[in-house]
C-alpha positions as CSV (number, residue, x, y, z in Angstrom):
1,M,-2.3,26.4,14.4
2,K,-4.8,23.6,13.8
3,Q,-4.8,21.0,16.3
4,I,-3.9,17.5,14.8
5,K,-7.1,15.3,14.9
6,K,-7.9,13.0,18.0
7,D,-7.5,10.2,15.8
8,F,-3.9,11.1,14.9
9,I,-2.7,12.7,18.1
10,D,-0.9,9.8,19.4
11,K,0.5,8.5,16.7
12,S,4.0,7.6,16.9
13,G,7.0,7.6,14.2
14,H,6.2,4.3,13.4
15,D,2.1,4.6,13.0
16,L,3.3,7.7,10.8
17,A,5.4,5.5,8.7
18,Q,3.4,3.0,8.3
19,V,0.5,5.3,7.1
20,C,3.0,6.4,4.5
21,A,3.5,3.2,3.3
22,Q,0.3,1.7,3.2
23,T,-1.0,5.2,1.1
24,G,1.9,4.4,-1.1
25,L,0.7,0.6,-1.4
26,D,-2.8,2.2,-2.4
27,T,-1.4,4.4,-5.0
28,K,0.5,1.5,-6.7
29,A,4.4,2.4,-5.4
30,E,6.4,-0.1,-6.1
31,D,9.1,-2.0,-3.5
32,V,7.9,0.0,-0.4
33,V,10.5,-0.4,2.3
34,I,9.9,1.0,5.8
35,L,13.8,1.6,7.3
36,D,14.0,2.0,11.2
37,V,16.7,4.8,11.4
38,R,16.3,5.1,15.0
39,G,19.8,5.4,16.6
40,L,21.4,6.0,13.6
41,T,20.7,9.3,12.9
42,T,19.2,12.3,15.0
43,F,17.3,14.2,12.5
44,T,14.5,11.4,11.9
45,E,13.2,7.9,13.2
46,Y,11.9,6.2,10.3
47,F,12.8,5.9,6.0
48,V,10.0,4.8,4.1
49,V,11.3,4.3,0.5
50,M,9.3,3.5,-2.6
51,N,9.4,4.3,-6.4
52,G,7.0,5.1,-9.3
53,K,6.7,3.9,-12.9
54,S,7.2,7.7,-14.0
55,S,8.0,10.9,-13.1
56,R,4.2,11.8,-12.9
57,H,3.8,8.5,-10.9
58,V,6.2,9.5,-8.0
59,Q,4.6,13.2,-8.2
60,A,0.8,11.2,-7.9
61,L,2.6,9.3,-4.8
62,A,3.5,12.4,-3.1
63,E,0.8,14.2,-3.8
64,A,-1.3,11.0,-2.3
65,I,0.7,10.9,0.6
66,E,1.0,14.4,1.4
67,R,-3.0,14.8,0.9
68,K,-3.5,11.8,3.3
69,L,-1.6,13.3,6.2
70,R,-3.1,16.5,5.5
71,S,-6.5,15.4,5.8
72,K,-5.1,14.4,9.7
73,R,-3.5,17.8,9.8
74,V,-0.2,16.6,9.5
75,K,2.1,18.6,7.2
76,S,5.2,18.3,5.8
77,S,7.8,20.5,6.6
78,T,10.1,19.9,3.5
79,A,9.3,18.7,0.3
80,E,11.5,18.5,-2.4
81,G,11.9,17.3,-6.0
82,L,7.7,17.5,-6.9
83,Q,8.6,19.6,-9.8
84,E,11.1,16.9,-11.2
85,G,9.6,14.0,-10.4
86,M,12.8,12.0,-10.2
87,W,13.2,12.2,-6.7
88,V,10.3,13.4,-4.4
89,L,11.8,13.9,-0.7
90,L,9.0,14.6,2.0
91,D,10.1,15.2,5.6
92,F,7.3,14.7,8.3
93,D,9.7,15.3,10.9
94,D,10.1,11.9,12.5
95,V,9.5,10.1,9.1
96,V,11.2,11.3,5.8
97,V,9.7,9.4,2.8
98,H,11.7,9.1,-0.6
99,I,10.2,8.7,-3.3
100,F,12.3,7.5,-6.6
101,Y,11.6,7.0,-10.4
102,N,12.9,3.8,-10.8
103,E,16.8,4.3,-12.1
104,Q,17.0,6.9,-9.6
105,R,16.4,4.7,-7.1
106,Q,18.7,2.4,-7.9
107,F,21.1,5.2,-8.4
108,Y,21.0,6.4,-4.7
109,D,20.6,3.2,-3.1
110,I,19.3,4.5,-0.3
111,E,19.1,1.1,1.4
112,G,22.0,0.3,0.6
113,L,23.6,3.7,2.4
114,W,21.1,2.6,5.4
115,S,22.4,-1.3,5.4
116,E,22.8,-0.7,9.9
117,A,19.0,-0.1,9.7
118,K,16.3,-2.3,10.6
119,Q,14.2,-3.0,7.5
120,L,10.4,-3.2,8.8
121,E,7.2,-4.9,7.3
122,V,4.4,-2.5,5.8
123,E,1.4,-3.4,8.3
124,A,-2.4,-4.1,6.4
125,A,-4.4,-1.5,6.8
């Protein structure tokens, strides 16, 4: 197993969520939100939610985020929905990224389901 690069090894879940969110913004994601779900669930600390303008854009967002973290030697343990491009879920343990096609995001309403979660600002890079 490869070691995580030195500049990334001490990153917290919050920092990884920020990297995912910023990468989404850099790839023209819309409505990027970070939800702090610590204390509300045991399987992750943060959700990063965003949407793309088309199924191809959703796929490109997922690929950009995976590529960014892979360059830091962090791999997603699960990537689901990439082929369809309607709702892609990337699981990085402490961070779960949800990338939706616009209509799918409205239908599933992750922010509504997790309304008790604190919503965080995406910090400028």
